[in-house]
N, C-alpha and C positions, 0 to 999 in steps of 0.2 A: 240549440243554435238555430237561428232563423234569419231569414231575409224578409223584408217587408217593402212593399211598393204601394204608396198611397197617392192619390191625386184627386182633384175635384174641381168643380166649376160652380160658381155662384153668379146668377144673373139677376141684376136689379133693374126693374122696369118701372118707371113712374106711370101709374095707370089712373086714368080718369074715366075709364070705360069698362064695360064687361069684356070678358075674354082673357085668355092667357096662352102661353106657349106650353105645349106638352113636350116633355124631354125624353129622349131615348138614346141608348148607347150602342155602339158596335165596335168590334175589333179586339185585338189582344189575344195572346195565347200563353198558357202555362205549359211547362215541359219539365219532366223529371226523368233522370237517367241514372242507373246504378244496378246493384245486385238484383233488384226486383223487376228489372226490365227497362223499357224505354217507352214512355207514354206522353202524349200531348193532348190538350183539350182547350177549347175556346173559353174566354172569359164569359161570365154569365151574370145575371142580376143577383146581387147579394147585399143585404143590409142597407137598402135604400140607395145603392150605387151600382157599380159594375166592376167585376174583378174576379179573382180566383186565388187559389193557394196551390203551390207546387212543393211537395215534400221532396227532400233529397232521397236518393236510393232507388229511383226508377218505379216507384209506386204510382198508381193512378190516384186521382184526387181522393183524399181521405184515407189513403193506405198507410202502411207502416213506413217509418222513417229509417233510413240506413245510409251507408256510405254512398256518395255520388254527388250529383248536382241537381239543383232546382232553379228554375228561372221563370220570370213573368216579363214578357216583352211584346212589342207591337204597337202600332198606332191605334189610339182610342179616338173614335169620332163621336161627338155629342151632337145630336140633331134636335133642333128646336122647331116645332111645327105649331102654327097658330091654330087655336081652338076658340071659335067665337062664342062658345057656350050657348049655341042655339039662336043667337041674335045676329042675323045677316048684316045688320048695320054696324056691328062691332068689327072694326078693322085693326090690323096690326099697328103697333106704335110706330112713330116716325124714327125712333132711335132706341137702342138698348145699350147698356153697359154690362159687360161680362167680367166678373172677377174669376180668372182662371188660376187655380192653385194646383200644384203638383209636388209630390214628395216621393222619393224612391229611397229605399234603404236595404241594407243586408246585415245580417248578424250570423257569424259562423267562422269556419276556419279561414276562408278567403272568399272574396267576392268583388263585385263592382256594382255601381249604380249611377243613374243619371235621371234627373227629373223631367227631361225633355224640353225644358225651358232655358237651358244653358247655364244653370246655376251649378257651382262647384260642389263636389262631394267633400264633406268634412267628417273628421273622426267622431264616432259615437260609441256607446258601450258595445264592445265586441264586434264593431264593423264600421260602416260609414252611412251618412245620410246626405241626400241632395234634395233641397226643397226651395220653392220660390213661388212668387205671385206675379202674374201679369194681368194688366187691365186691357180689355178689348172694347172699343166703341164701334158700333155698327149703326150706320144711318140707313134708313129705309130697308130694314131686314126682310120685309115681305112675309109671305106665308110660311116660309121655311128657310132656315140657314143652319150652317154647321161650323163647329170649331173642332180642332184636333190637337192632340199632344201625343208624344211617343216616349213615355218614361220606360225605364227598364231596371231590373234588379236580377242579379245572378248570385248564387251562393254555392260553395263547395264545402262539404263537411262530412264528418263521420255520422252526423245526424243533424237535420235542420230543415228549414223550409223558406220559401220565397212567396210573397203574396202581393196582390194588387187590388186596389179599390178606388176608382174614381167616383166623384159625386157631382151632381148638378142640382141646384136649387133655384127656382124662379121666385123672386121676392117682389112684392108690390112696393 
């Protein structure tokens, strides 16, 4: 039994120049509580994105699964910072379009989820899923800009886990 929380960002920038935006993530917390204790830890870089896994039962990340709860929550901020690739004449674009995707889900005895974009939770195998896509247009984004989303997933079970993974991709 498990809970999953997935979210991501896709940025599409029409480029006719050198340079690109570097992408970094911050925020979000995993928490596990149960027979093995009460542990919390921040999200970290994983598999090309940002997130973590929280087993039920009170174990630290990667520990044994047991009765209890696991959750992944908190605002995730994605920061885009202009990198001129060593060419000082390379300026940030006049506009960017961001495809922001977010999905939150849980699978276990009971739980809840929200994608942070306002989309409803719908039944899925052994739990629920909430997912959606939002488009964001930024004019004159400058050398640095941020977008945020606050998805969450919680699961209670005799054994299970909750996980989170946002992604950001800068496409030409």
